[in-house]
N, C-alpha and C positions, 0 to 999 in steps of 0.2 A: 510709774506712779500716776494717779489720777488727780484731777482738780475740778472744782466748779467755780465759774466766774459769774457773779451776780450782776446781770446787765439788764434787768427788767424795768428799772426805774424810769419815771417820766422826766426827771430832771427839771422840776417845776421852778427851782430857784435860778435856773440858767436860761429861762425863757427871756426873749424869743428865740435864742439860739437853738433850743431843743424842740421848737414847734415842728420843724421839718427834718431835723437831724437827731437821732437818738444820742443820748449822752455818751454811749459807748463808742460812737464814731466821731466825737469831737477831736479835732486835730491838736496834738501837742508836739511841737517840734518836728513836724513833717510826718507824723504817724498817728493814726487814731488811738484813742485810749485802749481799746480792747486789744489792738495789736501789741502795744507796749506791755500790757499785762500778760498776754499769752506768751510772748517771747521771754519775759521775766520768769514765768513758771517753767517754761521749757528749759531754761538755763539751770534750773534746780532739779532737773530729771523728770519732769512731767511729760508723759507721752499720750495721755488721753484727757480731754477736757469736755465738760458739759457746760452749756451756757443757757441761762433762763431768759425768756423773752416775754415782753408785753408791748411796751410802747415802740412803734415802728420796728417791730421785730424782723420783718422781711428785709429791711435795709441791712440789718446786722448779718442775717443769713447770707444775703447776696455778697456782702463784703468778704466774709470769711470763705465763701465758696471761690472767690476770685484769688485767694492767697494760696498758691500751690507750694509755697516754700516753708510753711510751718512744719510739715512733716509729722503732724499729729492727727490722731483720730478726734474729730470734733462732733459732738451730738448737741441736741437742743431740747429744752422743755418749753412749752408755750403755756402761758397763764391767761385764763379768761378774765381774771381780775388780779391785781397786784397782791401777792401772797406774803409780802414782807420777807425778811431774810430767813426766818424759821420755816414759814410755809413753803417758800421757794425751795429750800434745801430738802424738806420732807417730800416734796413733789418729785424730786430727782433721786430718791432713795434707790430706785431700780438700777441706777448706773454704778452703784458702789457695792455690788454683791460679791466682790472678790475678797472681802474681809480685811483689806489693807487700809491704813490711814490715808487720808487725802487732804489736799489744801482746799480751803474756801477763801475766795478773794473778791473783794468789791471791785467793780470795774472802774470806779472813779477815784482810785488810789494809785499814786506813784510812790515807790520807795526803793531803797537799796538794802532793806532789811535782809538779813542772812536767812533765807528760807531753809537751807540745809541745817543750820544751827537750830532753827525752830523745830524741825523734824527730829533732830537728835535728842533735844530735850524731851519732846513728846514720848519718844521711845524709852528714854532713860528713866523717867518718873512714872511711866505706865499710866498716862493720863487718858481720860475719855476725850477731852478737848484741851488744846493748848493755844492760848491767845497771845498774839504779839501785842505788847503794850509799851507805852512810853510815859515817862514823867514829864508832862507838859500841860499847860493850861487847856481846858476844854469844858464846855458847859455840862457835859455828862462824863462821869468818871466811874470806872469799875473799882471796887474795893477788894483788896486782897489781904489776907492775914500774913504774918511774918514768915510763914512757910511757903508763901506764893500761891495759896489756894483761894479761889474766888469765894467771897463771903458776903458781897452786897453790891449795890449800885446806887450812885448819888446823881441826882438831876435837880433842875430848878424846882421840881415838884416835891423834893424831899429825898429821904434815904429809904431804900428797900433792902432788907436783909435776907440772905439765903436761909438763915435759921435765926438764932438769937443774935443780938447786937454784939459786935466785937469792939473792944476799946482800942486796940493797937492795930491800925490798918494802914495800908498804903493806898493812896488814891492815884490811879493810873489811867491814862487815856487809851482807849482801844483803837487799833489801827485798821480794823476791818480785814485782818489777815489771820487765819486760824489753820491749825491742823486738827482734824477730827477723826476719831475711830468710828467705823461704821456700826459698831455696837451701840451707838447712840440712837439709831433709828427705832428699835423696839421700845426704847425708853421715851420717845417723843409722843407723849399723850396729848399734846396740844393739837388742835385741828384748825383748818381754815387759815385765816390771816393772823400771823403772829411773828414777833421778832425772835431771833435765836437767843438773845440775851435772857428772855423770859424762861426759855427751856434751861439755859445754863444755870440760872439762879435756883430754879426748882431742883435741878439735879444736884447742885452743890449742897443744897439744904438736905438732900437725901443721902449725902455722904459720898457722892461721886467726885472724882478727882478732876476738877476744872482748874487749870493752872495758868500762871503768867509766864510768858517769855519776855524778858526785858530787852527792848530794842532801843534803849537810850543812846542818843548820839547818832543814830542812823537817820538818813534823809527820809522824810515822809511828807507827803502833800496830797490832800484831797482836792477835787475840782468841783466841789459842791456849790460854788457861787462864781459869778463872773470875776470877782477879785482873785479868788483862789485859782481859777483857770488861768488868769493872766500871770500869776506867780509861777505856776507850773510851766507855762510857755517860756517865760524868761529863763527859768532854770534849764529847760531843754535846749535853749539857744545859746547858753553860756558854756564855760569850760568844763562843767560837770555833766554835760549831756551824754 
């Protein structure tokens, strides 16, 4: 199975730590984030990984080249400008020509979410994309109808609906972990810099099956700020590491 790790971000909220170290190489419990994410994907059956690069990308390439124990094929895409999650994925479409679903995973996320369960649901419901989500507070929430299909997004700026407004919705926080069918690429009419959620909302409004995988109760932590990085390091140093 294949996967993409989104590692191009500048990590602006983590400065000055990320002025000279890419976010992907920040240490959490004795291992850089990208190593933890790749090993986690490997444990779920991933054998080939592509990593997108922008900020200090050569450092990431050098680190991964030094790791001869991953036992994976690792490729890279380099971005002349930050393309965001959707643009970054579209830029790597060539890697997913085998027609099989793949994982998309943010590099700044640690979790014990059941990736194999996520993949099973994706196959069972025949989704175009399956998003691991949780019921927890977040400034931005995805909205799903009672059948688990994406129908909108809520942010401090307001609510954006995929189609018409839905009265009975669940507000769920996205984890940055997805399974996607490569059939999405011909449907990605967006170009340049764009978030993948924009594509998901448009496609959901067109009737495509973009569904929720509930990962409530599973450990999940991003490292988007110094405080969150410290939380992740404490967890890694504790009995759950």
